[in-house]
PDB file of N, CA, C and O in Angstrom:
ATOM      1  N   MET A   1       0.785  -1.261   0.024  1.00  0.00           N
ATOM      2  CA  MET A   1       0.056   0.028  -0.079  1.00  0.00           C
ATOM      3  C   MET A   1       0.988   1.046  -0.101  1.00  0.00           C
ATOM      4  O   MET A   1       2.046   1.017   0.526  1.00  0.00           O
ATOM      5  N   TYR A   2       0.513   2.192  -1.006  1.00  0.00           N
ATOM      6  CA  TYR A   2       1.663   3.219  -1.298  1.00  0.00           C
ATOM      7  C   TYR A   2       0.572   4.481  -0.732  1.00  0.00           C
ATOM      8  O   TYR A   2      -0.593   4.386  -0.346  1.00  0.00           O
ATOM      9  N   GLY A   3       1.419   5.611  -0.851  1.00  0.00           N
ATOM     10  CA  GLY A   3       0.808   6.755  -0.685  1.00  0.00           C
ATOM     11  C   GLY A   3       0.850   7.766  -1.759  1.00  0.00           C
ATOM     12  O   GLY A   3       0.390   8.902  -1.649  1.00  0.00           O
ATOM     13  N   ARG A   4       1.494   7.229  -2.920  1.00  0.00           N
ATOM     14  CA  ARG A   4       1.579   7.927  -4.193  1.00  0.00           C
ATOM     15  C   ARG A   4       1.081   6.977  -5.191  1.00  0.00           C
ATOM     16  O   ARG A   4       1.444   5.803  -5.112  1.00  0.00           O
ATOM     17  N   ALA A   5       0.226   7.388  -6.193  1.00  0.00           N
ATOM     18  CA  ALA A   5      -0.030   6.660  -7.442  1.00  0.00           C
ATOM     19  C   ALA A   5       0.987   6.073  -8.420  1.00  0.00           C
ATOM     20  O   ALA A   5       0.822   5.073  -9.118  1.00  0.00           O
ATOM     21  N   GLU A   6       2.101   6.882  -8.354  1.00  0.00           N
ATOM     22  CA  GLU A   6       3.201   6.623  -9.162  1.00  0.00           C
ATOM     23  C   GLU A   6       3.903   5.270  -9.165  1.00  0.00           C
ATOM     24  O   GLU A   6       4.379   4.618 -10.094  1.00  0.00           O
ATOM     25  N   PHE A   7       3.818   5.005  -7.670  1.00  0.00           N
ATOM     26  CA  PHE A   7       4.404   3.756  -7.285  1.00  0.00           C
ATOM     27  C   PHE A   7       3.479   2.428  -7.807  1.00  0.00           C
ATOM     28  O   PHE A   7       4.029   1.357  -8.062  1.00  0.00           O
ATOM     29  N   VAL A   8       2.397   2.570  -7.904  1.00  0.00           N
ATOM     30  CA  VAL A   8       1.388   1.687  -8.367  1.00  0.00           C
ATOM     31  C   VAL A   8       1.657   1.735  -9.875  1.00  0.00           C
ATOM     32  O   VAL A   8       1.753   0.582 -10.294  1.00  0.00           O
ATOM     33  N   GLU A   9       1.817   2.674 -10.872  1.00  0.00           N
ATOM     34  CA  GLU A   9       2.117   2.805 -12.124  1.00  0.00           C
ATOM     35  C   GLU A   9       3.465   2.276 -12.523  1.00  0.00           C
ATOM     36  O   GLU A   9       3.768   2.007 -13.685  1.00  0.00           O
ATOM     37  N   ALA A  10       4.361   2.125 -11.342  1.00  0.00           N
ATOM     38  CA  ALA A  10       5.729   1.414 -11.511  1.00  0.00           C
ATOM     39  C   ALA A  10       5.789  -0.125 -11.306  1.00  0.00           C
ATOM     40  O   ALA A  10       6.730  -0.865 -11.594  1.00  0.00           O
ATOM     41  N   GLY A  11       4.437  -0.503 -10.676  1.00  0.00           N
ATOM     42  CA  GLY A  11       4.424  -1.961 -10.659  1.00  0.00           C
ATOM     43  C   GLY A  11       3.920  -2.354  -8.988  1.00  0.00           C
ATOM     44  O   GLY A  11       3.773  -3.526  -8.642  1.00  0.00           O
ATOM     45  N   GLY A  12       3.684  -1.147  -8.016  1.00  0.00           N
ATOM     46  CA  GLY A  12       3.231  -1.657  -6.694  1.00  0.00           C
ATOM     47  C   GLY A  12       1.695  -2.215  -6.773  1.00  0.00           C
ATOM     48  O   GLY A  12       1.083  -2.221  -7.841  1.00  0.00           O
ATOM     49  N   LEU A  13       1.309  -2.535  -5.940  1.00  0.00           N
ATOM     50  CA  LEU A  13      -0.161  -3.127  -5.650  1.00  0.00           C
ATOM     51  C   LEU A  13      -1.162  -2.165  -5.919  1.00  0.00           C
ATOM     52  O   LEU A  13      -1.863  -2.091  -6.928  1.00  0.00           O
ATOM     53  N   MET A  14      -1.161  -1.264  -4.687  1.00  0.00           N
ATOM     54  CA  MET A  14      -2.132  -0.321  -4.743  1.00  0.00           C
ATOM     55  C   MET A  14      -1.852   1.012  -3.975  1.00  0.00           C
ATOM     56  O   MET A  14      -0.821   1.060  -3.304  1.00  0.00           O
ATOM     57  N   ALA A  15      -2.642   2.047  -4.013  1.00  0.00           N
ATOM     58  CA  ALA A  15      -2.325   3.245  -3.375  1.00  0.00           C
ATOM     59  C   ALA A  15      -3.317   4.006  -2.931  1.00  0.00           C
ATOM     60  O   ALA A  15      -4.111   4.145  -3.861  1.00  0.00           O
ATOM     61  N   TYR A  16      -3.741   4.674  -1.810  1.00  0.00           N
ATOM     62  CA  TYR A  16      -4.735   5.637  -1.678  1.00  0.00           C
ATOM     63  C   TYR A  16      -4.034   6.895  -1.471  1.00  0.00           C
ATOM     64  O   TYR A  16      -3.407   7.122  -0.436  1.00  0.00           O
ATOM     65  N   ALA A  17      -4.125   7.671  -2.385  1.00  0.00           N
ATOM     66  CA  ALA A  17      -3.337   8.699  -2.484  1.00  0.00           C
ATOM     67  C   ALA A  17      -4.121  10.113  -2.812  1.00  0.00           C
ATOM     68  O   ALA A  17      -5.246  10.183  -3.307  1.00  0.00           O
ATOM     69  N   VAL A  18      -3.370  11.110  -2.468  1.00  0.00           N
ATOM     70  CA  VAL A  18      -3.896  12.595  -2.658  1.00  0.00           C
ATOM     71  C   VAL A  18      -3.819  12.787  -4.292  1.00  0.00           C
ATOM     72  O   VAL A  18      -2.824  12.444  -4.931  1.00  0.00           O
ATOM     73  N   THR A  19      -4.675  13.216  -4.731  1.00  0.00           N
ATOM     74  CA  THR A  19      -4.740  13.764  -6.379  1.00  0.00           C
ATOM     75  C   THR A  19      -3.738  15.031  -6.223  1.00  0.00           C
ATOM     76  O   THR A  19      -4.134  16.057  -5.672  1.00  0.00           O
ATOM     77  N   LEU A  20      -2.486  14.916  -6.708  1.00  0.00           N
ATOM     78  CA  LEU A  20      -1.457  15.649  -6.854  1.00  0.00           C
ATOM     79  C   LEU A  20      -2.090  16.930  -7.627  1.00  0.00           C
ATOM     80  O   LEU A  20      -2.010  18.045  -7.112  1.00  0.00           O
ATOM     81  N   ASP A  21      -2.683  16.743  -8.801  1.00  0.00           N
ATOM     82  CA  ASP A  21      -2.951  17.812  -9.954  1.00  0.00           C
ATOM     83  C   ASP A  21      -3.926  18.853  -8.893  1.00  0.00           C
ATOM     84  O   ASP A  21      -3.670  20.057  -8.869  1.00  0.00           O
ATOM     85  N   SER A  22      -4.864  18.373  -8.176  1.00  0.00           N
ATOM     86  CA  SER A  22      -5.735  19.156  -7.395  1.00  0.00           C
ATOM     87  C   SER A  22      -5.035  19.841  -6.390  1.00  0.00           C
ATOM     88  O   SER A  22      -5.188  21.042  -6.163  1.00  0.00           O
ATOM     89  N   LEU A  23      -4.250  19.078  -5.767  1.00  0.00           N
ATOM     90  CA  LEU A  23      -3.306  19.815  -4.645  1.00  0.00           C
ATOM     91  C   LEU A  23      -2.517  20.885  -5.097  1.00  0.00           C
ATOM     92  O   LEU A  23      -2.362  21.892  -4.406  1.00  0.00           O
ATOM     93  N   TYR A  24      -1.874  20.710  -6.493  1.00  0.00           N
ATOM     94  CA  TYR A  24      -1.124  22.083  -6.885  1.00  0.00           C
ATOM     95  C   TYR A  24      -1.805  23.208  -7.508  1.00  0.00           C
ATOM     96  O   TYR A  24      -1.303  24.318  -7.689  1.00  0.00           O
ATOM     97  N   ALA A  25      -3.231  22.771  -7.890  1.00  0.00           N
ATOM     98  CA  ALA A  25      -3.977  23.810  -8.226  1.00  0.00           C
ATOM     99  C   ALA A  25      -4.611  24.697  -6.953  1.00  0.00           C
ATOM    100  O   ALA A  25      -4.873  25.892  -7.088  1.00  0.00           O
ATOM    101  N   ARG A  26      -4.797  24.067  -5.872  1.00  0.00           N
ATOM    102  CA  ARG A  26      -5.406  24.587  -4.703  1.00  0.00           C
ATOM    103  C   ARG A  26      -4.186  25.367  -4.131  1.00  0.00           C
ATOM    104  O   ARG A  26      -4.418  26.436  -3.567  1.00  0.00           O
ATOM    105  N   SER A  27      -3.044  24.968  -4.220  1.00  0.00           N
ATOM    106  CA  SER A  27      -1.616  25.400  -3.576  1.00  0.00           C
ATOM    107  C   SER A  27      -1.424  26.819  -4.457  1.00  0.00           C
ATOM    108  O   SER A  27      -1.013  27.830  -3.889  1.00  0.00           O
ATOM    109  N   ALA A  28      -1.682  26.817  -5.581  1.00  0.00           N
ATOM    110  CA  ALA A  28      -1.596  27.854  -6.307  1.00  0.00           C
ATOM    111  C   ALA A  28      -2.398  29.089  -6.070  1.00  0.00           C
ATOM    112  O   ALA A  28      -2.022  30.221  -6.374  1.00  0.00           O
ATOM    113  N   THR A  29      -3.425  28.814  -5.556  1.00  0.00           N
ATOM    114  CA  THR A  29      -4.788  29.649  -5.104  1.00  0.00           C
ATOM    115  C   THR A  29      -4.487  30.243  -3.979  1.00  0.00           C
ATOM    116  O   THR A  29      -4.780  31.426  -3.800  1.00  0.00           O
ATOM    117  N   LEU A  30      -3.784  29.420  -2.954  1.00  0.00           N
ATOM    118  CA  LEU A  30      -3.519  29.846  -1.579  1.00  0.00           C
ATOM    119  C   LEU A  30      -2.205  30.926  -1.639  1.00  0.00           C
ATOM    120  O   LEU A  30      -2.147  31.947  -0.953  1.00  0.00           O
ATOM    121  N   VAL A  31      -1.277  30.536  -2.498  1.00  0.00           N
ATOM    122  CA  VAL A  31      -0.015  31.411  -2.722  1.00  0.00           C
ATOM    123  C   VAL A  31      -0.788  32.476  -3.146  1.00  0.00           C
ATOM    124  O   VAL A  31      -0.689  33.447  -2.396  1.00  0.00           O
ATOM    125  N   ALA A  32      -1.534  32.629  -4.107  1.00  0.00           N
ATOM    126  CA  ALA A  32      -1.801  34.012  -4.578  1.00  0.00           C
ATOM    127  C   ALA A  32      -2.558  34.741  -3.730  1.00  0.00           C
ATOM    128  O   ALA A  32      -2.634  35.959  -3.893  1.00  0.00           O
ATOM    129  N   ARG A  33      -3.113  34.216  -2.879  1.00  0.00           N
ATOM    130  CA  ARG A  33      -3.891  35.056  -1.748  1.00  0.00           C
ATOM    131  C   ARG A  33      -2.665  35.735  -0.748  1.00  0.00           C
ATOM    132  O   ARG A  33      -2.692  36.896  -0.342  1.00  0.00           O
ATOM    133  N   LEU A  34      -1.878  35.006  -0.531  1.00  0.00           N
ATOM    134  CA  LEU A  34      -0.878  35.437   0.153  1.00  0.00           C
ATOM    135  C   LEU A  34       0.124  36.687  -0.355  1.00  0.00           C
ATOM    136  O   LEU A  34       0.618  37.547   0.375  1.00  0.00           O
ATOM    137  N   LEU A  35       0.301  36.539  -1.928  1.00  0.00           N
ATOM    138  CA  LEU A  35       0.927  37.461  -2.867  1.00  0.00           C
ATOM    139  C   LEU A  35       0.138  38.826  -2.689  1.00  0.00           C
ATOM    140  O   LEU A  35       0.640  39.930  -2.476  1.00  0.00           O
ATOM    141  N   GLU A  36      -1.200  38.513  -2.820  1.00  0.00           N
ATOM    142  CA  GLU A  36      -2.009  39.739  -2.760  1.00  0.00           C
ATOM    143  C   GLU A  36      -1.993  40.412  -1.457  1.00  0.00           C
ATOM    144  O   GLU A  36      -2.527  41.516  -1.346  1.00  0.00           O
ATOM    145  N   GLY A  37      -1.555  39.970  -0.693  1.00  0.00           N
ATOM    146  CA  GLY A  37      -1.554  40.735   0.825  1.00  0.00           C
ATOM    147  C   GLY A  37      -2.319  39.957   2.080  1.00  0.00           C
ATOM    148  O   GLY A  37      -2.184  40.282   3.259  1.00  0.00           O
ATOM    149  N   ALA A  38      -2.956  39.118   1.707  1.00  0.00           N
ATOM    150  CA  ALA A  38      -3.765  38.324   2.937  1.00  0.00           C
ATOM    151  C   ALA A  38      -2.464  37.837   4.069  1.00  0.00           C
ATOM    152  O   ALA A  38      -1.273  37.582   3.888  1.00  0.00           O
ATOM    153  N   ALA A  39      -3.197  37.852   5.086  1.00  0.00           N
ATOM    154  CA  ALA A  39      -2.229  37.446   6.430  1.00  0.00           C
ATOM    155  C   ALA A  39      -2.316  36.132   6.362  1.00  0.00           C
ATOM    156  O   ALA A  39      -3.364  35.600   5.994  1.00  0.00           O
ATOM    157  N   VAL A  40      -1.224  35.420   6.708  1.00  0.00           N
ATOM    158  CA  VAL A  40      -1.013  34.013   6.785  1.00  0.00           C
ATOM    159  C   VAL A  40      -2.241  33.515   7.778  1.00  0.00           C
ATOM    160  O   VAL A  40      -2.916  32.505   7.573  1.00  0.00           O
ATOM    161  N   ALA A  41      -2.374  34.287   8.729  1.00  0.00           N
ATOM    162  CA  ALA A  41      -3.471  33.675   9.893  1.00  0.00           C
ATOM    163  C   ALA A  41      -4.978  33.763   9.085  1.00  0.00           C
ATOM    164  O   ALA A  41      -5.934  33.142   9.551  1.00  0.00           O
ATOM    165  N   ASP A  42      -5.095  34.442   8.049  1.00  0.00           N
ATOM    166  CA  ASP A  42      -6.438  34.347   7.275  1.00  0.00           C
ATOM    167  C   ASP A  42      -6.471  33.098   6.270  1.00  0.00           C
ATOM    168  O   ASP A  42      -7.554  32.671   5.872  1.00  0.00           O
ATOM    169  N   VAL A  43      -5.367  32.576   5.905  1.00  0.00           N
ATOM    170  CA  VAL A  43      -5.418  31.580   4.826  1.00  0.00           C
ATOM    171  C   VAL A  43      -5.698  30.156   5.663  1.00  0.00           C
ATOM    172  O   VAL A  43      -4.893  29.623   6.427  1.00  0.00           O
ATOM    173  N   PRO A  44      -6.704  29.794   5.412  1.00  0.00           N
ATOM    174  CA  PRO A  44      -7.005  28.390   6.210  1.00  0.00           C
ATOM    175  C   PRO A  44      -6.193  27.184   5.856  1.00  0.00           C
ATOM    176  O   PRO A  44      -5.751  26.947   4.732  1.00  0.00           O
ATOM    177  N   TRP A  45      -6.035  26.419   6.961  1.00  0.00           N
ATOM    178  CA  TRP A  45      -5.562  25.168   6.626  1.00  0.00           C
ATOM    179  C   TRP A  45      -6.561  24.255   6.074  1.00  0.00           C
ATOM    180  O   TRP A  45      -7.716  24.204   6.496  1.00  0.00           O
ATOM    181  N   GLU A  46      -6.005  23.385   4.924  1.00  0.00           N
ATOM    182  CA  GLU A  46      -7.270  22.537   4.270  1.00  0.00           C
ATOM    183  C   GLU A  46      -6.660  21.226   4.109  1.00  0.00           C
ATOM    184  O   GLU A  46      -5.473  21.033   3.848  1.00  0.00           O
ATOM    185  N   LEU A  47      -7.708  20.185   4.312  1.00  0.00           N
ATOM    186  CA  LEU A  47      -7.313  19.087   3.837  1.00  0.00           C
ATOM    187  C   LEU A  47      -7.335  18.803   2.290  1.00  0.00           C
ATOM    188  O   LEU A  47      -8.075  19.496   1.593  1.00  0.00           O
ATOM    189  N   PRO A  48      -6.639  17.915   1.771  1.00  0.00           N
ATOM    190  CA  PRO A  48      -6.923  17.600   0.145  1.00  0.00           C
ATOM    191  C   PRO A  48      -8.121  17.355  -0.010  1.00  0.00           C
ATOM    192  O   PRO A  48      -8.903  16.757   0.729  1.00  0.00           O
ATOM    193  N   PRO A  49      -8.307  17.957  -1.265  1.00  0.00           N
ATOM    194  CA  PRO A  49      -9.729  17.945  -1.776  1.00  0.00           C
ATOM    195  C   PRO A  49     -10.229  16.500  -2.193  1.00  0.00           C
ATOM    196  O   PRO A  49     -11.420  16.205  -2.097  1.00  0.00           O
ATOM    197  N   SER A  50      -9.104  15.452  -2.743  1.00  0.00           N
ATOM    198  CA  SER A  50      -9.606  14.522  -3.208  1.00  0.00           C
ATOM    199  C   SER A  50      -8.583  13.148  -3.007  1.00  0.00           C
ATOM    200  O   SER A  50      -7.376  13.363  -3.117  1.00  0.00           O
ATOM    201  N   TYR A  51      -8.857  12.301  -2.831  1.00  0.00           N
ATOM    202  CA  TYR A  51      -8.001  10.958  -3.151  1.00  0.00           C
ATOM    203  C   TYR A  51      -8.239   9.890  -4.070  1.00  0.00           C
ATOM    204  O   TYR A  51      -9.405   9.615  -4.353  1.00  0.00           O
ATOM    205  N   ASP A  52      -7.369   9.303  -4.533  1.00  0.00           N
ATOM    206  CA  ASP A  52      -7.351   8.182  -5.646  1.00  0.00           C
ATOM    207  C   ASP A  52      -7.188   6.821  -4.966  1.00  0.00           C
ATOM    208  O   ASP A  52      -6.286   6.574  -4.166  1.00  0.00           O
ATOM    209  N   PHE A  53      -8.034   6.050  -5.308  1.00  0.00           N
ATOM    210  CA  PHE A  53      -7.751   4.593  -4.802  1.00  0.00           C
ATOM    211  C   PHE A  53      -7.402   3.840  -6.038  1.00  0.00           C
ATOM    212  O   PHE A  53      -8.238   3.620  -6.915  1.00  0.00           O
ATOM    213  N   VAL A  54      -5.850   3.347  -6.122  1.00  0.00           N
ATOM    214  CA  VAL A  54      -5.500   2.841  -7.457  1.00  0.00           C
ATOM    215  C   VAL A  54      -4.697   1.628  -7.005  1.00  0.00           C
ATOM    216  O   VAL A  54      -3.936   1.435  -6.057  1.00  0.00           O
ATOM    217  N   LEU A  55      -5.215   0.741  -8.199  1.00  0.00           N
ATOM    218  CA  LEU A  55      -5.078  -0.604  -8.089  1.00  0.00           C
ATOM    219  C   LEU A  55      -4.170  -1.356  -9.315  1.00  0.00           C
ATOM    220  O   LEU A  55      -4.635  -1.323 -10.454  1.00  0.00           O
ATOM    221  N   ASN A  56      -3.328  -1.796  -9.157  1.00  0.00           N
ATOM    222  CA  ASN A  56      -2.548  -2.579 -10.160  1.00  0.00           C
ATOM    223  C   ASN A  56      -2.823  -3.993 -10.333  1.00  0.00           C
ATOM    224  O   ASN A  56      -2.174  -4.814  -9.685  1.00  0.00           O
ATOM    225  N   ARG A  57      -3.912  -4.426 -11.314  1.00  0.00           N
ATOM    226  CA  ARG A  57      -4.566  -5.776 -11.563  1.00  0.00           C
ATOM    227  C   ARG A  57      -3.137  -6.810 -11.780  1.00  0.00           C
ATOM    228  O   ARG A  57      -3.077  -7.871 -11.160  1.00  0.00           O
ATOM    229  N   LYS A  58      -2.188  -6.448 -12.573  1.00  0.00           N
ATOM    230  CA  LYS A  58      -1.190  -7.275 -13.066  1.00  0.00           C
ATOM    231  C   LYS A  58      -0.419  -7.767 -11.682  1.00  0.00           C
ATOM    232  O   LYS A  58      -0.029  -8.919 -11.492  1.00  0.00           O
ATOM    233  N   THR A  59      -0.295  -6.798 -10.868  1.00  0.00           N
ATOM    234  CA  THR A  59       0.537  -6.962  -9.860  1.00  0.00           C
ATOM    235  C   THR A  59      -0.320  -7.874  -8.626  1.00  0.00           C
ATOM    236  O   THR A  59       0.167  -8.738  -7.896  1.00  0.00           O
ATOM    237  N   ALA A  60      -1.458  -7.479  -8.649  1.00  0.00           N
ATOM    238  CA  ALA A  60      -2.379  -8.672  -7.910  1.00  0.00           C
ATOM    239  C   ALA A  60      -2.462  -9.860  -8.492  1.00  0.00           C
ATOM    240  O   ALA A  60      -2.550 -10.779  -7.678  1.00  0.00           O
ATOM    241  N   ASP A  61      -2.465 -10.151  -9.532  1.00  0.00           N
ATOM    242  CA  ASP A  61      -2.345 -11.226 -10.217  1.00  0.00           C
ATOM    243  C   ASP A  61      -1.103 -12.036 -10.166  1.00  0.00           C
ATOM    244  O   ASP A  61      -1.158 -13.265 -10.161  1.00  0.00           O
ATOM    245  N   ALA A  62      -0.118 -11.459 -10.131  1.00  0.00           N
ATOM    246  CA  ALA A  62       1.563 -11.996  -9.829  1.00  0.00           C
ATOM    247  C   ALA A  62       1.515 -12.324  -8.582  1.00  0.00           C
ATOM    248  O   ALA A  62       2.105 -13.379  -8.349  1.00  0.00           O
ATOM    249  N   LEU A  63       1.039 -11.824  -7.695  1.00  0.00           N
ATOM    250  CA  LEU A  63       1.031 -12.052  -6.212  1.00  0.00           C
ATOM    251  C   LEU A  63      -0.078 -13.027  -5.627  1.00  0.00           C
ATOM    252  O   LEU A  63      -0.205 -13.261  -4.425  1.00  0.00           O
ATOM    253  N   GLY A  64      -0.979 -13.644  -6.784  1.00  0.00           N
ATOM    254  CA  GLY A  64      -2.040 -14.624  -6.443  1.00  0.00           C
ATOM    255  C   GLY A  64      -3.270 -14.136  -5.851  1.00  0.00           C
ATOM    256  O   GLY A  64      -4.095 -14.928  -5.396  1.00  0.00           O
ATOM    257  N   LEU A  65      -3.486 -12.586  -5.823  1.00  0.00           N
ATOM    258  CA  LEU A  65      -4.574 -12.170  -5.056  1.00  0.00           C
ATOM    259  C   LEU A  65      -5.672 -11.789  -5.942  1.00  0.00           C
ATOM    260  O   LEU A  65      -5.559 -11.145  -6.985  1.00  0.00           O
ATOM    261  N   SER A  66      -6.870 -12.302  -5.364  1.00  0.00           N
ATOM    262  CA  SER A  66      -8.086 -11.815  -6.069  1.00  0.00           C
ATOM    263  C   SER A  66      -8.556 -10.663  -5.830  1.00  0.00           C
ATOM    264  O   SER A  66      -8.415 -10.360  -4.645  1.00  0.00           O
ATOM    265  N   VAL A  67      -9.132  -9.771  -6.545  1.00  0.00           N
ATOM    266  CA  VAL A  67      -9.896  -8.475  -6.438  1.00  0.00           C
ATOM    267  C   VAL A  67     -11.416  -8.752  -5.952  1.00  0.00           C
ATOM    268  O   VAL A  67     -12.189  -9.243  -6.776  1.00  0.00           O
ATOM    269  N   PRO A  68     -11.849  -8.473  -4.721  1.00  0.00           N
ATOM    270  CA  PRO A  68     -13.462  -8.703  -4.548  1.00  0.00           C
ATOM    271  C   PRO A  68     -13.931  -7.651  -5.611  1.00  0.00           C
ATOM    272  O   PRO A  68     -13.469  -6.553  -5.922  1.00  0.00           O
ATOM    273  N   GLN A  69     -15.198  -8.493  -6.139  1.00  0.00           N
ATOM    274  CA  GLN A  69     -16.112  -7.429  -6.932  1.00  0.00           C
ATOM    275  C   GLN A  69     -16.712  -6.167  -5.986  1.00  0.00           C
ATOM    276  O   GLN A  69     -17.071  -5.095  -6.473  1.00  0.00           O
ATOM    277  N   SER A  70     -16.754  -6.462  -4.655  1.00  0.00           N
ATOM    278  CA  SER A  70     -17.366  -5.415  -4.041  1.00  0.00           C
ATOM    279  C   SER A  70     -16.401  -4.015  -3.785  1.00  0.00           C
ATOM    280  O   SER A  70     -16.880  -2.928  -3.462  1.00  0.00           O
ATOM    281  N   ILE A  71     -15.116  -4.247  -3.974  1.00  0.00           N
ATOM    282  CA  ILE A  71     -14.377  -3.024  -3.903  1.00  0.00           C
ATOM    283  C   ILE A  71     -14.136  -2.453  -5.369  1.00  0.00           C
ATOM    284  O   ILE A  71     -13.696  -1.305  -5.437  1.00  0.00           O
ATOM    285  N   LEU A  72     -14.362  -3.090  -6.448  1.00  0.00           N
ATOM    286  CA  LEU A  72     -14.053  -2.492  -7.618  1.00  0.00           C
ATOM    287  C   LEU A  72     -15.008  -1.105  -7.834  1.00  0.00           C
ATOM    288  O   LEU A  72     -14.597  -0.315  -8.684  1.00  0.00           O
ATOM    289  N   PRO A  73     -15.935  -0.851  -7.300  1.00  0.00           N
ATOM    290  CA  PRO A  73     -16.818   0.400  -7.723  1.00  0.00           C
ATOM    291  C   PRO A  73     -15.826   1.512  -6.918  1.00  0.00           C
ATOM    292  O   PRO A  73     -15.647   2.624  -7.416  1.00  0.00           O
ATOM    293  N   GLN A  74     -15.286   1.183  -5.820  1.00  0.00           N
ATOM    294  CA  GLN A  74     -14.439   2.139  -4.918  1.00  0.00           C
ATOM    295  C   GLN A  74     -13.256   2.491  -5.668  1.00  0.00           C
ATOM    296  O   GLN A  74     -12.746   3.541  -5.277  1.00  0.00           O
ATOM    297  N   ILE A  75     -12.618   1.873  -6.712  1.00  0.00           N
ATOM    298  CA  ILE A  75     -11.450   2.222  -7.207  1.00  0.00           C
ATOM    299  C   ILE A  75     -11.394   3.138  -8.320  1.00  0.00           C
ATOM    300  O   ILE A  75     -12.090   2.915  -9.311  1.00  0.00           O
ATOM    301  N   ASN A  76     -10.543   4.268  -8.252  1.00  0.00           N
ATOM    302  CA  ASN A  76     -10.855   5.229  -8.999  1.00  0.00           C
ATOM    303  C   ASN A  76     -10.100   5.023 -10.292  1.00  0.00           C
ATOM    304  O   ASN A  76     -10.595   5.467 -11.327  1.00  0.00           O
ATOM    305  N   ARG A  77      -8.798   4.309 -10.323  1.00  0.00           N
ATOM    306  CA  ARG A  77      -7.971   4.293 -11.357  1.00  0.00           C
ATOM    307  C   ARG A  77      -7.404   2.577 -11.387  1.00  0.00           C
ATOM    308  O   ARG A  77      -6.656   2.226 -10.474  1.00  0.00           O
ATOM    309  N   LEU A  78      -7.712   1.787 -12.231  1.00  0.00           N
ATOM    310  CA  LEU A  78      -7.535   0.151 -12.515  1.00  0.00           C
ATOM    311  C   LEU A  78      -6.292   0.222 -13.359  1.00  0.00           C
ATOM    312  O   LEU A  78      -6.415   0.672 -14.498  1.00  0.00           O
ATOM    313  N   ILE A  79      -4.963  -0.218 -12.884  1.00  0.00           N
ATOM    314  CA  ILE A  79      -3.948  -0.242 -14.023  1.00  0.00           C
ATOM    315  C   ILE A  79      -3.748  -1.843 -14.453  1.00  0.00           C
ATOM    316  O   ILE A  79      -3.951  -2.796 -13.701  1.00  0.00           O
ATOM    317  N   GLY A  80      -3.338  -1.908 -15.730  1.00  0.00           N
ATOM    318  CA  GLY A  80      -3.441  -3.508 -15.836  1.00  0.00           C
ATOM    319  C   GLY A  80      -4.267  -4.343 -16.158  1.00  0.00           C
ATOM    320  O   GLY A  80      -3.985  -5.540 -16.113  1.00  0.00           O
TER     321      GLY A  80
END
């Protein structure tokens, strides 16, 4: 289990990871507020807007693991 989808793309089994594109976009918005003069105390602390559940089916097969049908709807990205 990884914290970055890139490890799954490289052959890891699965990840529950922050969507980096959405983090970058949100970070840019917060930095822009600071550059426009907002006080640091006025810029809220935020949780990541979304997470991806990524599974590499090839790796699961190679490890002899079966993927239960019940979790397939929860997977955002299925590799392999």
